[in-house]
N, C-alpha and C positions, 0 to 999 in steps of 0.2 A: 617629563612625560614617561610613563612606564610602557615598555614594549612587551606585548604578549610573546611568550615563548611557545614552542611546540608542546611542551609538557603542560602548560597552563590551559591551552585550548582543548587538548584531548581529554583532560580530566573532567572538564565541564560538560562534555557531550555524552549523553546517555544513549540516544538512538537517533536515527535519521529516517524520515518518512519521504518517500518519493512516489509521485503519481504514476511513474513508469513501472512500479512494482506493486500493483494492487492485487489483493487476493480475496477470495471468498472462502469461508470456512464451512466444511461439510462434516456431518456426523456419520461416520462409517460404522453402522451397527454390527456388521459381520465381523469387523476387526476390533470393535469396541474402542475406537479412537477417533479423534478429529483429524481431518485432512485439509490442507490448504491447496486451492486450485487457483491459478492465475485468472483474473477477470478477462484478460485478452492476451493473445499469444503473438499477434502481429500489430504493427503500427497502423492506426486507423487511416483509411484511404480518403475519407471525406467527412464533412461536417455531420452527416447523418450517423456515421459510425461513432464519432466522438460523442454525439448526443445520446446515443444508445448506451455507451459505456458510462457516461455521466448519470443517466437514469438508474442504471444498475447500482452504481456506487451510492447514490443518494437513497436508494431503497434499503440498503444494508445498515442496521443499527449502529455498528461500530465505526462507520464513516460519516455519520451525521454530524453536521456542524452545530 
């Protein structure tokens, strides 16, 4: 049985997606560039806050499943 080494596993990883780091992209016309803003800045306190974040995430085209 072959055991994976650190080098094997790192070379296969391109990027990592975490739900803890979700962003929305905004077009800043005055600076003529896109900006990323976090969807939330604090941990949700209740289910209503979680549902609100989930609704925003699912409304953004680049997070659609």
